[in-house]
C-alpha positions as CSV (number, residue, x, y, z in Angstrom):
1,M,37.9,-114.5,-84.8
2,D,38.9,-113.7,-81.2
3,V,36.8,-111.8,-78.7
4,S,38.3,-110.8,-75.4
5,L,36.2,-109.8,-72.3
6,A,37.8,-108.1,-69.4
7,L,35.9,-109.0,-66.2
8,K,36.0,-106.3,-63.5
9,S,33.6,-106.4,-60.7
10,E,32.3,-103.0,-59.5
11,A,31.7,-104.6,-56.1
12,T,34.1,-107.0,-54.4
13,V,36.4,-108.4,-57.0
14,A,36.1,-112.1,-57.1
15,R,39.0,-114.4,-57.5
16,V,39.2,-116.6,-60.6
17,S,38.3,-119.6,-58.5
18,D,35.1,-117.9,-57.4
19,L,33.7,-117.8,-61.0
20,R,31.6,-120.9,-61.2
21,L,29.6,-122.8,-63.8
22,P,27.5,-126.0,-63.5
23,V,29.4,-129.2,-64.0
24,S,26.9,-130.3,-66.6
25,G,26.9,-126.9,-68.3
26,F,24.7,-123.8,-68.4
27,A,22.0,-123.8,-71.0
28,S,22.0,-120.3,-72.3
29,H,19.0,-118.5,-73.8
30,A,20.9,-116.6,-76.4
31,L,19.3,-118.7,-79.1
32,V,15.9,-118.4,-77.5
33,F,13.7,-121.5,-77.6
34,G,15.9,-123.5,-80.0
35,Q,18.7,-125.9,-79.2
36,P,20.7,-123.9,-76.6
37,L,24.3,-122.9,-76.5
38,I,25.8,-124.7,-73.5
39,V,28.6,-123.0,-71.5
40,F,30.8,-125.6,-69.7
41,S,33.7,-125.3,-67.3
42,G,36.9,-126.5,-69.0
43,Q,39.4,-129.0,-67.7
44,A,41.9,-126.4,-66.7
45,A,41.2,-124.1,-63.8
46,G,39.4,-121.0,-65.0
47,S,38.7,-122.3,-68.5
48,F,35.4,-122.7,-70.2
49,R,34.0,-123.8,-73.5
50,V,30.8,-123.2,-75.5
51,S,29.1,-125.9,-77.5
52,Y,26.1,-126.3,-79.8
53,R,24.6,-129.8,-80.3
54,G,27.7,-131.3,-78.8
55,V,30.1,-129.4,-81.2
56,E,32.4,-126.8,-79.6
57,V,31.9,-123.3,-81.0
58,A,34.1,-121.3,-78.6
59,S,36.4,-121.7,-75.7
60,G,38.2,-119.3,-73.4
61,N,39.7,-118.6,-70.0
62,F,39.2,-116.5,-66.9
63,L,42.6,-114.8,-66.4
64,G,44.1,-112.3,-63.9
65,S,44.0,-111.9,-60.2
66,T,42.8,-108.3,-59.7
67,N,41.3,-107.2,-63.0
68,K,39.5,-110.1,-64.4
69,L,40.1,-110.9,-68.1
70,L,37.7,-113.3,-69.8
71,V,39.1,-114.4,-73.2
72,L,37.1,-116.2,-75.8
73,N,39.1,-118.0,-78.4
74,D,38.4,-119.8,-81.7
75,I,34.8,-118.6,-82.1
76,S,33.1,-120.4,-84.9
77,T,29.7,-119.4,-86.4
78,S,29.8,-122.0,-89.2
79,V,28.5,-125.0,-87.3
80,S,25.6,-123.4,-85.5
81,P,22.9,-120.7,-86.1
82,A,24.7,-118.6,-83.5
83,A,26.2,-115.3,-84.5
84,D,29.2,-113.9,-82.7
85,E,27.0,-111.7,-80.5
86,D,25.0,-114.7,-79.5
87,I,28.1,-116.4,-78.2
88,V,29.2,-113.3,-76.2
89,N,25.7,-113.0,-74.8
90,A,25.6,-116.7,-73.9
91,V,28.9,-116.4,-71.9
92,S,27.7,-113.2,-70.3
93,E,24.5,-114.8,-69.2
94,A,26.2,-117.8,-67.7
95,V,28.7,-115.7,-65.8
96,L,26.0,-113.3,-64.4
97,V,23.4,-115.9,-63.5
98,C,25.8,-118.3,-61.8
99,N,27.9,-115.6,-60.2
100,P,25.4,-112.8,-59.3
101,Q,27.9,-111.3,-56.8
102,L,29.5,-109.7,-59.9
103,A,27.7,-106.4,-60.4
104,S,29.2,-105.9,-63.9
105,F,32.1,-106.7,-66.1
106,E,34.1,-104.9,-68.8
107,V,34.2,-106.1,-72.3
108,E,37.0,-105.5,-74.8
109,L,35.9,-106.5,-78.3
110,A,38.3,-106.7,-81.2
111,E,35.6,-105.9,-83.8
112,D,33.8,-102.6,-83.8
113,D,30.9,-104.0,-85.7
114,L,30.3,-106.6,-83.0
115,A,30.4,-103.9,-80.3
116,R,28.0,-101.7,-82.3
117,R,25.4,-104.6,-82.6
118,L,25.6,-105.3,-78.8
119,L,25.3,-101.6,-78.0
120,E,22.3,-101.1,-80.3
121,A,20.6,-104.1,-78.7
122,G,21.2,-102.8,-75.2
123,A,23.2,-105.9,-74.2
124,I,26.1,-103.7,-73.2
125,E,26.7,-100.1,-72.4
126,R,29.5,-97.7,-73.2
127,R,31.2,-95.6,-70.4
128,E,33.7,-93.3,-72.0
129,D,36.1,-95.7,-73.8
130,R,34.8,-98.8,-71.9
131,L,32.2,-101.4,-72.8
132,I,30.3,-102.8,-69.8
133,V,28.0,-105.8,-69.3
134,R,25.5,-105.3,-66.5
135,P,22.6,-107.6,-65.5
136,E,20.2,-104.6,-65.5
137,F,20.8,-104.4,-69.3
138,L,21.3,-108.1,-70.2
139,F,18.2,-109.4,-68.3
140,Q,16.0,-106.9,-70.1
141,Q,16.7,-108.6,-73.5
142,P,13.2,-110.0,-74.1
143,K,14.1,-112.4,-76.9
144,F,16.4,-114.5,-74.7
145,W,13.5,-115.7,-72.5
146,L,10.4,-114.9,-74.4
147,G,11.5,-116.3,-77.8
148,S,11.0,-113.1,-79.7
149,T,11.1,-109.4,-79.4
150,R,7.5,-108.3,-79.7
151,P,6.8,-104.6,-80.6
152,S,4.8,-102.6,-78.1
153,Y,1.1,-103.0,-79.0
154,P,-0.5,-99.7,-80.1
155,E,-2.0,-97.8,-77.2
156,V,-5.6,-97.4,-78.2
157,P,-8.0,-96.4,-75.5
158,V,-11.2,-98.4,-74.9
159,L,-13.9,-98.5,-72.2
160,T,-14.8,-101.7,-70.3
161,N,-17.6,-101.5,-67.7
162,G,-16.9,-97.8,-67.5
163,I,-13.1,-98.3,-67.0
164,H,-10.8,-96.4,-69.4
165,H,-7.8,-98.6,-70.4
166,P,-5.7,-99.5,-73.4
167,Q,-7.0,-102.2,-75.8
168,R,-5.1,-105.4,-74.9
169,P,-3.0,-107.3,-77.5
170,P,-4.0,-110.7,-78.8
171,K,-3.0,-113.5,-76.5
172,P,0.1,-115.5,-77.3
173,V,-0.1,-119.2,-77.7
174,G,2.3,-122.0,-76.7
175,R,5.4,-121.4,-74.7
176,V,6.0,-117.8,-73.7
177,Y,9.0,-118.0,-71.3
178,S,11.9,-120.3,-70.6
179,R,14.8,-120.0,-68.1
180,F,17.6,-122.4,-67.0
181,I,17.7,-122.6,-63.2
182,P,21.2,-123.5,-62.2
183,W,20.5,-124.5,-58.6
184,L,17.9,-127.0,-59.9
185,N,19.8,-127.9,-63.1
186,T,16.6,-127.8,-65.1
187,Q,14.5,-125.6,-67.3
188,L,11.6,-123.7,-66.0
189,G,8.9,-122.8,-68.5
190,F,5.6,-121.1,-68.8
191,H,3.1,-121.8,-71.6
192,V,-0.4,-120.6,-72.3
193,A,-3.0,-123.0,-70.9
194,D,-4.4,-125.4,-73.5
195,L,-7.8,-127.0,-73.1
196,D,-6.7,-130.3,-74.7
197,T,-3.4,-130.9,-72.9
198,D,-3.7,-129.0,-69.6
199,L,-7.3,-129.5,-68.4
200,E,-6.8,-132.8,-66.7
201,H,-4.0,-131.7,-64.3
202,L,-5.6,-128.3,-63.7
203,H,-8.8,-130.1,-62.8
204,R,-6.9,-132.2,-60.3
205,W,-5.0,-129.2,-58.8
206,M,-8.2,-127.2,-58.3
207,N,-9.7,-130.1,-56.4
208,D,-6.7,-130.4,-54.1
209,P,-7.8,-129.3,-50.6
210,R,-4.8,-127.1,-50.2
211,V,-5.5,-125.2,-53.4
212,A,-9.3,-125.2,-53.0
213,A,-8.9,-123.5,-49.6
214,I,-7.4,-120.5,-51.3
215,W,-9.1,-120.5,-54.8
216,E,-12.5,-121.9,-53.9
217,D,-12.8,-123.2,-57.4
218,S,-13.2,-127.0,-56.9
219,G,-15.7,-128.7,-59.2
220,D,-16.1,-131.2,-62.0
221,I,-14.1,-131.2,-65.2
222,S,-16.8,-129.3,-67.2
223,Y,-16.6,-126.5,-64.6
224,H,-12.8,-126.3,-65.1
225,R,-13.1,-126.4,-68.9
226,D,-15.4,-123.4,-68.7
227,F,-12.9,-121.9,-66.1
228,V,-10.0,-122.0,-68.5
229,A,-12.0,-121.1,-71.6
230,S,-13.3,-118.0,-69.9
231,R,-9.8,-116.9,-69.0
232,L,-8.6,-117.5,-72.5
233,A,-11.5,-115.4,-73.9
234,D,-11.1,-112.5,-71.4
235,P,-8.7,-109.8,-72.8
236,R,-7.9,-109.0,-69.2
237,T,-6.4,-112.4,-68.2
238,L,-3.7,-114.8,-69.4
239,P,-3.8,-118.3,-68.0
240,L,-0.4,-120.0,-67.8
241,I,0.9,-123.4,-66.9
242,G,4.3,-123.7,-65.2
243,T,6.7,-126.6,-65.9
244,F,10.0,-127.8,-64.5
245,G,11.9,-130.0,-66.9
246,G,8.7,-130.2,-68.9
247,V,6.6,-131.5,-66.0
248,P,3.5,-129.3,-65.2
249,F,3.5,-128.1,-61.6
250,G,1.2,-125.1,-61.2
251,Y,-1.3,-122.7,-62.7
252,F,-0.6,-118.9,-63.0
253,E,-3.2,-116.4,-63.9
254,L,-2.0,-113.0,-65.0
255,Y,-4.2,-109.9,-65.3
256,W,-4.1,-106.3,-66.3
257,A,-4.8,-104.4,-63.1
258,K,-6.5,-101.4,-64.5
259,E,-9.7,-103.2,-65.5
260,D,-9.4,-105.9,-62.8
261,R,-11.2,-105.9,-59.4
262,I,-8.0,-104.6,-57.8
263,G,-7.9,-101.4,-60.0
264,P,-10.4,-99.3,-58.1
265,H,-8.4,-99.8,-54.8
266,Y,-5.3,-97.8,-55.9
267,E,-4.2,-95.5,-58.7
268,A,-3.6,-98.2,-61.3
269,D,-1.4,-97.4,-64.2
270,C,-2.5,-98.6,-67.7
271,F,0.2,-101.3,-67.8
272,D,0.3,-102.5,-64.2
273,R,0.0,-106.2,-64.1
274,G,-1.1,-108.7,-61.4
275,W,-1.1,-112.4,-60.8
276,H,-2.6,-115.3,-59.0
277,V,-1.0,-118.7,-58.4
278,A,-1.9,-122.3,-57.6
279,I,0.9,-124.8,-57.0
280,G,-0.7,-128.1,-57.6
281,E,2.2,-130.6,-57.2
282,D,3.5,-131.2,-53.7
283,G,6.9,-132.3,-55.2
284,F,7.5,-128.7,-56.5
285,R,6.9,-126.9,-53.2
286,G,9.6,-125.4,-51.1
287,K,12.2,-122.6,-51.2
288,T,14.3,-123.8,-54.1
289,F,11.3,-124.0,-56.4
290,V,9.6,-120.8,-55.2
291,S,12.9,-119.0,-55.7
292,A,12.8,-120.2,-59.3
293,W,9.3,-119.6,-60.5
294,L,8.4,-116.5,-58.5
295,P,11.1,-114.1,-59.9
296,S,10.8,-115.8,-63.3
297,L,7.1,-115.0,-63.4
298,M,7.9,-111.3,-62.5
299,H,10.6,-111.4,-65.2
300,Y,8.1,-112.5,-67.8
301,M,5.6,-109.8,-67.0
302,F,8.2,-107.1,-67.1
303,L,9.6,-108.4,-70.4
304,A,6.2,-108.9,-72.1
305,D,5.6,-105.2,-72.2
306,A,8.3,-102.6,-71.5
307,R,5.6,-100.2,-70.4
308,T,4.8,-102.4,-67.3
309,R,6.4,-100.4,-64.5
310,R,4.7,-102.2,-61.5
311,I,3.4,-105.6,-60.6
312,V,0.7,-105.9,-58.0
313,G,-0.7,-108.8,-55.9
314,E,-3.6,-109.4,-53.5
315,P,-2.8,-112.3,-51.2
316,I,-5.3,-113.0,-48.6
317,H,-4.2,-111.2,-45.5
318,H,-3.6,-114.2,-43.3
319,H,-1.5,-116.3,-45.8
320,A,1.7,-115.7,-43.9
321,Q,4.0,-118.0,-46.0
322,Q,3.0,-116.3,-49.3
323,I,3.4,-112.9,-47.8
324,R,6.9,-113.8,-46.6
325,N,7.8,-115.1,-50.0
326,L,6.6,-111.8,-51.6
327,D,8.5,-109.8,-49.0
328,R,11.7,-111.6,-49.8
329,S,11.1,-111.1,-53.6
330,G,11.0,-107.3,-53.4
331,F,7.3,-106.7,-53.0
332,A,6.3,-103.7,-50.9
333,K,3.3,-104.0,-48.6
334,V,1.0,-101.1,-49.5
335,K,-2.3,-101.5,-47.6
336,H,-5.1,-103.9,-46.8
337,I,-8.1,-103.9,-49.1
338,Q,-11.5,-105.5,-48.6
339,F,-13.1,-107.5,-51.4
340,P,-16.6,-109.1,-51.0
341,H,-15.0,-112.5,-50.6
342,K,-11.8,-111.7,-48.7
343,K,-9.6,-109.3,-46.9
344,A,-6.4,-108.9,-48.9
345,L,-3.0,-107.3,-48.7
346,L,-2.1,-105.1,-51.6
347,V,1.6,-105.7,-52.5
348,M,3.6,-104.0,-55.3
349,L,6.9,-104.6,-57.1
350,L,8.6,-101.9,-59.0
351,R,10.4,-102.6,-62.3
352,E,13.4,-100.5,-61.2
353,R,13.6,-102.5,-57.9
354,F,13.5,-105.8,-59.7
355,F,16.3,-105.1,-62.2
356,M,18.5,-102.8,-60.3
357,D,18.5,-105.0,-57.2
358,R,19.0,-108.1,-59.3
359,L,16.0,-109.9,-57.9
360,L,16.0,-112.5,-60.6
361,S,18.9,-114.0,-58.5
362,P,17.3,-115.2,-55.2
363,D,18.9,-115.3,-51.8
364,L,19.4,-119.0,-51.1
365,T,21.6,-118.5,-48.1
366,G,22.1,-121.7,-46.1
367,L,21.6,-124.0,-49.1
368,S,24.7,-125.9,-50.3
369,D,25.5,-128.1,-53.3
370,E,27.1,-131.6,-53.2
371,N,30.5,-130.0,-52.7
372,D,29.3,-128.0,-49.7
373,Q,29.5,-124.7,-51.6
374,P,26.7,-122.1,-51.8
375,V,24.3,-123.1,-54.5
376,L,24.8,-121.5,-57.9
377,G,22.8,-118.4,-58.6
378,S,22.3,-117.3,-54.9
379,L,22.8,-113.6,-54.1
380,P,22.8,-113.1,-50.3
381,R,20.9,-110.0,-49.2
382,F,21.6,-109.8,-45.5
383,G,19.4,-107.4,-43.7
384,A,17.3,-106.7,-46.8
């Protein structure tokens, strides 16, 4: 079966040579947390191939000089669990993540049934007689990054300490999010904190002077065991551990804002979500890492429940570096709020801003790869 994709940027049309993929391949999330489909550059200019467990399942070429034509040839679904739509999604993801300057591209599909399945899933949209792939649609496909498509939990009202809010769903376990980061050439992951496997490094992080100065939660290991256990037991919070290439680097605590301490300080919606962070490993600090985990964490919160329209934060008012990072990541500064233990800045990120402005792709202007080209995945936002 042949599938042809016509690639037409709605912004500045890129030349074929501008379409880039990692030399070692892009690990797509089309097969969720299983063995990934890998999208490689081919030997010929503008060519690519898709493999599963080292076996080629598709190949193709970027053709044309004005209207881009992306042709997939020899698609095979017999040597992998991938369906034909998985392979189309894998190539689409690789193109959009590594070349975020492309606002969209057109798809011409030979099979009506394949087009119907992609349209029903929201992976593509129809405009008159054209089929379009846009990041706003593709990056809201939860199963790619979350591992499954969870139905919205029933909205049943409950009262907690006099606060009216929806009953929260049971907590997930294990890995909840995975994303390939092209400029780091590694996988970023988040998993629910586990008392058996994660307590030792969380204990070390919380006693690090840099972390303790913000969190004020240093203590012995029994204190941190109770710390994690209380978060796991509280329906309001979800404690996560972040990993790069499987190596734990930080603690992330998500919360539902409505019943949190931040809720009374603004008109909190029932599905607003917030977060706290502690980066424990010095080797994973800096712009390239923040630009990976920060938008990915926002991505997870928006995908985990489609009813989440806003993400809020409460950095301490004098933490200039964190506030700069949030500013670059699309958070609006709302107002200062006074807690008993700190003066904080209320910041807010809108779902519409995150997806429509393609904030999953960070601005890494000034960073270059080994060939002195801009790093893969960077989307300059001059003056933003």
